[in-house]
C-alpha positions as CSV (number, residue, x, y, z in Angstrom):
1,M,23.9,148.0,-6.3
2,N,24.0,146.0,-9.6
3,I,20.3,146.5,-10.0
4,F,20.8,150.3,-10.0
5,K,23.7,150.1,-12.5
6,A,21.6,148.0,-14.8
7,A,18.6,150.4,-14.7
8,F,20.9,153.3,-15.3
9,A,22.5,151.6,-18.3
10,A,19.1,150.7,-19.7
11,M,18.0,154.3,-19.4
12,I,21.1,155.6,-21.3
13,C,20.7,153.0,-24.0
14,G,17.1,154.0,-24.5
15,M,18.1,157.7,-24.8
16,V,20.7,156.8,-27.5
17,L,18.3,154.6,-29.5
18,T,15.7,157.4,-29.4
19,A,18.3,159.9,-30.7
20,C,19.5,157.6,-33.5
21,N,15.9,157.1,-34.8
22,N,15.5,160.8,-35.5
23,D,16.0,162.2,-39.0
24,D,18.8,164.4,-37.6
25,D,20.9,161.8,-35.9
26,I,23.5,162.2,-33.1
27,T,26.3,162.4,-35.7
28,G,24.8,165.4,-37.3
29,N,24.1,163.6,-40.6
30,K,20.6,164.7,-41.8
31,G,19.9,161.8,-44.1
32,T,20.9,158.7,-42.2
33,A,17.5,157.5,-41.1
34,Q,17.5,153.9,-40.2
35,P,16.3,151.4,-42.9
36,D,12.6,150.5,-42.7
37,D,11.7,147.0,-43.7
38,T,8.1,148.1,-44.4
39,P,8.0,149.9,-47.8
40,K,5.9,153.1,-47.7
41,E,3.7,154.2,-50.5
42,C,5.3,157.0,-52.4
43,V,3.8,160.5,-52.6
44,R,3.2,161.7,-56.1
45,P,4.1,165.4,-56.4
46,N,1.6,167.8,-57.9
47,F,1.7,168.0,-61.7
48,L,2.7,171.3,-63.2
49,Q,0.7,174.1,-65.0
50,P,2.1,176.0,-68.0
51,G,4.3,178.8,-66.7
52,D,5.3,177.0,-63.5
53,K,8.8,177.5,-62.2
54,I,11.4,174.7,-62.6
55,A,14.7,175.0,-60.6
56,V,17.9,174.2,-62.5
57,V,20.5,172.6,-60.3
58,S,23.8,170.8,-60.7
59,P,24.1,168.2,-58.0
60,S,27.1,166.5,-59.6
61,Y,29.5,167.9,-62.2
62,V,29.5,171.5,-63.3
63,T,27.9,172.5,-66.6
64,D,29.1,175.3,-68.9
65,D,27.2,178.5,-69.2
66,V,26.2,177.9,-72.9
67,T,24.6,174.5,-72.1
68,I,22.8,176.0,-69.1
69,Q,21.4,179.0,-71.1
70,M,20.4,176.8,-74.1
71,G,18.8,174.3,-71.8
72,M,16.9,177.0,-69.9
73,D,15.6,178.2,-73.3
74,A,14.4,174.7,-74.0
75,I,12.6,174.6,-70.7
76,R,10.9,177.8,-71.7
77,E,10.0,176.2,-75.1
78,M,8.3,173.4,-73.1
79,G,6.1,176.0,-71.4
80,F,7.8,176.4,-68.0
81,D,9.9,179.1,-66.3
82,P,13.5,178.0,-65.4
83,I,15.2,179.5,-62.3
84,L,18.9,178.9,-62.0
85,A,20.2,177.8,-58.6
86,P,23.0,179.9,-57.0
87,N,25.8,177.3,-57.4
88,A,24.6,175.5,-60.6
89,N,27.5,176.8,-62.7
90,K,30.1,177.4,-60.0
91,P,33.2,175.1,-60.6
92,Y,35.0,173.4,-57.7
93,L,38.0,171.1,-58.0
94,V,37.6,171.5,-61.8
95,K,34.7,169.0,-62.1
96,Y,32.1,169.7,-59.4
97,A,29.4,172.4,-59.3
98,G,30.5,173.7,-55.9
99,T,31.3,171.9,-52.8
100,A,29.1,169.1,-51.5
101,E,27.6,171.6,-49.0
102,E,26.9,174.1,-51.8
103,R,25.3,171.6,-54.0
104,T,23.1,170.4,-51.1
105,S,22.2,174.0,-50.3
106,D,21.0,174.4,-53.9
107,L,18.6,171.4,-53.5
108,E,17.4,172.7,-50.2
109,W,16.8,176.1,-51.7
110,A,14.7,174.5,-54.4
111,Y,12.7,172.3,-52.0
112,N,12.1,175.2,-49.6
113,N,10.9,177.7,-52.3
114,P,7.1,177.3,-52.6
115,Q,7.2,179.0,-56.1
116,I,9.3,176.2,-57.5
117,K,7.2,173.2,-58.7
118,A,9.9,170.9,-60.1
119,I,13.7,170.5,-60.1
120,M,15.7,169.6,-63.3
121,C,19.4,168.7,-63.1
122,T,21.9,170.0,-65.6
123,R,23.9,166.8,-66.1
124,G,25.3,163.8,-64.3
125,G,28.9,162.9,-64.0
126,Y,29.8,162.1,-60.4
127,G,29.2,163.6,-57.0
128,A,25.5,163.1,-56.1
129,I,26.5,160.3,-53.6
130,Q,28.4,162.9,-51.6
131,L,25.1,164.7,-50.8
132,L,23.1,161.8,-49.3
133,Q,24.2,162.2,-45.7
134,L,23.7,166.0,-46.0
135,L,20.2,166.0,-47.3
136,N,17.2,165.9,-45.0
137,P,14.5,163.5,-46.2
138,T,11.9,165.2,-44.1
139,L,12.4,168.4,-46.1
140,I,11.7,166.6,-49.3
141,R,8.8,164.6,-47.8
142,N,7.2,167.8,-46.6
143,N,7.7,169.6,-49.9
144,P,7.2,166.9,-52.6
145,K,8.5,168.1,-56.0
146,W,9.5,166.3,-59.2
147,I,13.2,165.9,-59.4
148,I,14.3,165.1,-62.9
149,G,17.5,163.5,-64.2
150,Y,19.4,160.3,-65.1
151,S,22.9,158.9,-65.0
152,D,24.6,160.0,-61.7
153,I,21.3,161.7,-60.7
154,T,19.9,158.1,-60.3
155,T,21.4,158.5,-56.8
156,L,19.0,161.3,-56.0
157,L,16.0,159.5,-57.5
158,S,16.8,156.6,-55.2
159,F,17.1,159.0,-52.2
160,S,13.7,160.6,-53.1
161,V,11.9,157.3,-53.4
162,A,13.6,155.3,-50.6
163,S,14.3,158.0,-47.9
164,A,11.7,160.6,-48.6
165,N,9.0,158.4,-50.2
166,V,8.4,160.9,-53.0
167,M,8.2,159.9,-56.6
168,A,10.9,161.1,-59.1
169,I,11.4,161.2,-62.8
170,H,14.2,159.4,-64.7
171,G,14.4,161.7,-67.7
172,T,16.3,164.1,-69.8
173,M,18.5,167.0,-68.5
174,L,19.8,170.3,-69.7
175,S,22.9,168.6,-71.2
176,S,20.5,166.9,-73.7
177,L,18.0,169.7,-74.0
178,K,20.6,172.1,-75.4
179,N,20.6,169.8,-78.5
180,T,16.9,169.2,-78.9
181,M,15.5,172.6,-77.6
182,G,12.5,170.9,-76.0
183,K,11.1,169.6,-79.3
184,S,12.3,166.0,-79.5
185,E,9.9,163.1,-78.8
186,D,11.2,162.5,-75.3
187,D,11.2,166.2,-74.5
188,I,7.5,166.4,-75.4
189,M,6.9,163.2,-73.4
190,L,8.5,164.8,-70.4
191,R,6.5,168.0,-70.8
192,D,3.3,166.0,-71.0
193,M,4.3,163.9,-68.0
194,L,5.0,166.9,-65.9
195,R,1.5,168.2,-66.8
196,G,-0.1,164.9,-65.8
197,D,-0.5,163.2,-69.1
198,L,1.1,159.9,-68.4
199,P,2.3,157.7,-71.3
200,N,1.3,154.1,-72.1
201,Y,4.5,152.8,-73.6
202,E,4.5,150.2,-76.3
203,W,7.6,149.2,-78.3
204,Q,9.0,146.5,-80.5
205,S,12.0,144.6,-79.3
206,N,13.6,143.9,-82.6
207,D,17.2,143.3,-81.6
208,H,16.6,140.7,-78.9
209,P,13.6,138.5,-78.0
210,N,12.0,139.3,-74.6
211,R,11.4,136.9,-71.7
212,T,7.6,136.8,-71.9
213,G,5.0,137.5,-69.1
214,T,3.2,140.2,-67.2
215,A,4.3,141.7,-63.9
216,K,3.3,144.5,-61.6
217,G,5.4,146.4,-59.1
218,I,7.0,149.6,-58.1
219,L,9.2,151.0,-60.8
220,V,12.8,151.8,-59.7
221,G,16.2,151.8,-61.4
222,G,18.5,153.6,-63.7
223,N,22.2,153.7,-64.1
224,M,23.6,150.5,-62.6
225,C,27.0,151.7,-61.4
226,T,25.1,154.5,-59.6
227,F,22.4,152.6,-57.7
228,T,24.2,149.4,-56.9
229,P,26.5,151.0,-54.3
230,L,23.3,152.1,-52.4
231,I,22.0,148.5,-51.9
232,G,21.2,147.8,-48.2
233,S,21.5,151.5,-47.3
234,P,18.7,153.8,-46.2
235,Y,18.8,155.3,-49.7
236,D,18.1,152.1,-51.6
237,F,15.0,152.2,-53.8
238,T,15.3,148.5,-54.6
239,S,13.9,147.9,-51.0
240,Q,10.4,149.0,-52.1
241,G,8.8,145.6,-52.0
242,D,7.8,144.0,-55.3
243,I,9.6,146.0,-58.0
244,I,10.0,146.4,-61.7
245,L,13.7,147.1,-62.2
246,F,14.9,149.4,-64.9
247,V,18.6,149.1,-65.9
248,E,20.9,151.0,-68.3
249,E,24.6,151.6,-68.5
250,I,27.3,153.3,-70.6
251,G,30.9,152.4,-71.3
252,E,31.1,149.5,-68.8
253,N,32.8,146.2,-69.4
254,A,30.5,143.2,-69.5
255,R,32.2,141.8,-66.4
256,N,31.3,144.9,-64.4
257,I,27.7,144.7,-65.5
258,D,27.6,141.0,-64.6
259,R,29.2,141.9,-61.2
260,M,26.5,144.5,-60.5
261,M,23.8,142.0,-61.3
262,Y,25.4,139.5,-59.0
263,S,25.5,142.2,-56.3
264,L,21.7,142.4,-56.6
265,K,21.5,138.7,-56.1
266,I,23.9,138.5,-53.2
267,H,22.1,141.3,-51.4
268,G,18.8,139.6,-51.7
269,V,17.2,142.0,-54.2
270,M,16.3,139.6,-57.0
271,P,13.4,137.8,-55.2
272,R,11.6,141.2,-55.1
273,V,12.2,141.8,-58.8
274,K,9.0,140.8,-60.6
275,G,10.1,142.1,-64.0
276,I,13.1,143.8,-65.7
277,L,13.0,146.7,-68.1
278,V,16.2,146.8,-70.1
279,G,17.3,150.2,-71.5
280,D,20.4,151.2,-73.4
281,F,23.8,149.7,-72.8
282,A,25.7,152.2,-74.9
283,G,29.3,151.5,-75.7
284,C,29.5,148.6,-73.3
285,G,32.0,145.8,-73.8
286,D,31.6,142.2,-74.9
287,E,34.9,140.6,-73.7
288,F,33.1,137.3,-73.2
289,Q,32.2,137.4,-76.9
290,I,28.5,136.4,-76.2
291,G,27.3,139.0,-78.7
292,S,25.9,141.8,-76.5
293,I,24.9,142.7,-73.0
294,E,21.4,141.6,-73.8
295,E,22.6,138.2,-74.9
296,M,24.7,138.0,-71.7
297,F,21.6,138.7,-69.6
298,D,19.5,136.1,-71.4
299,K,22.0,133.3,-71.8
300,Y,24.1,133.7,-68.7
301,T,23.6,136.4,-66.0
302,L,19.8,136.2,-65.7
303,S,19.2,132.8,-67.3
304,E,17.7,131.3,-64.2
305,L,15.0,134.0,-63.8
306,Q,11.4,133.1,-64.7
307,I,10.1,136.7,-64.9
308,P,9.3,139.0,-67.8
309,I,12.4,140.8,-69.2
310,A,11.6,143.5,-71.8
311,Y,14.5,144.6,-74.0
312,G,14.9,147.7,-76.1
313,F,13.2,150.4,-73.9
314,R,14.4,153.7,-75.2
315,A,16.1,155.3,-72.2
316,G,19.7,155.7,-71.0
317,H,22.8,157.2,-72.6
318,D,22.1,156.6,-76.3
319,G,20.5,159.9,-77.1
320,V,16.8,159.2,-76.3
321,N,15.3,159.2,-72.8
322,W,11.6,158.2,-72.6
323,P,10.7,159.5,-69.1
324,L,9.9,157.1,-66.3
325,I,8.2,157.8,-62.9
326,E,10.3,156.2,-60.2
327,G,8.3,155.0,-57.2
328,S,5.1,154.6,-59.3
329,T,3.2,151.3,-59.6
330,V,3.5,150.0,-63.2
331,T,2.5,146.9,-65.2
332,L,5.1,145.4,-67.5
333,T,3.9,143.1,-70.3
334,A,6.2,141.3,-72.7
335,T,5.6,139.0,-75.6
336,T,8.5,137.7,-77.7
337,D,8.9,140.8,-79.8
338,R,6.8,143.5,-78.2
339,A,6.4,145.0,-74.8
340,S,4.3,147.6,-73.0
341,L,4.6,149.6,-69.7
342,T,1.7,151.3,-68.1
343,F,1.5,153.6,-65.0
344,E,-1.2,153.6,-62.4
């Protein structure tokens, strides 16, 4: 009798495990695929041609109509055809662009539409994390498209790379395009990147000396307070094997930035980090009176690391956003006062 009970229990357990391993799990959450310890090579979406359609979506906070219209004019100036998602300017609870379900449906609409070749977000703010368990990574994997944004949109870049294994672009959004109208240096870089002309970045690190060396890995990262909550989840792009980690932040105290770096250490991420690309830390605090966040990294938070750390990369919340391809293999080289980043 006990043998039959054991066999029946094993059969039921096997059925449950099989169900839980599907993209659409037994709880109904589309995006809760189990973490995979073996990183998969990311798919690079097709590059765009002049006149291709770009969906304009608001996965986080809502954006005013003037910003959207001026930003769409800038996309046209860059040579593409913007298409506004149904809920992109629909306010909900004052701040959000629709409910989580409506914001998810806008992304699904963009990925399902074969005429749309890329997706640009209007702004960050907060709210993208609410979409992770609603999004289906298989939909994105089967319809790979460039999703473009930064700040809170780092959440969706991480989802695209880690859960769907599709490259994404950390770059400017409509909230910035309305001021530059597609003509700034980083706007032109983004246009060229979308068309397949990848940059070879070189810059001078005048404000802070680099930690020297050369490293190769998968480029991931962005806004620290946005991607650190995802560590250890199925949506965590820091799990991609050997990585080059890009970091930036705005308006955070030094203690919070130090805490987030220690979170990476505690969760076992740092042994995979082969190099660090340091962007803007706009308006961040210095309550320890070390001098700057960069000084804190060098003299305290990251002092034990023997890897290249390149300071002064022009991306983040300080008005310039050199575009980066998340999920791409890159080589980072740093001398004391200069650095370069190349894409494969």
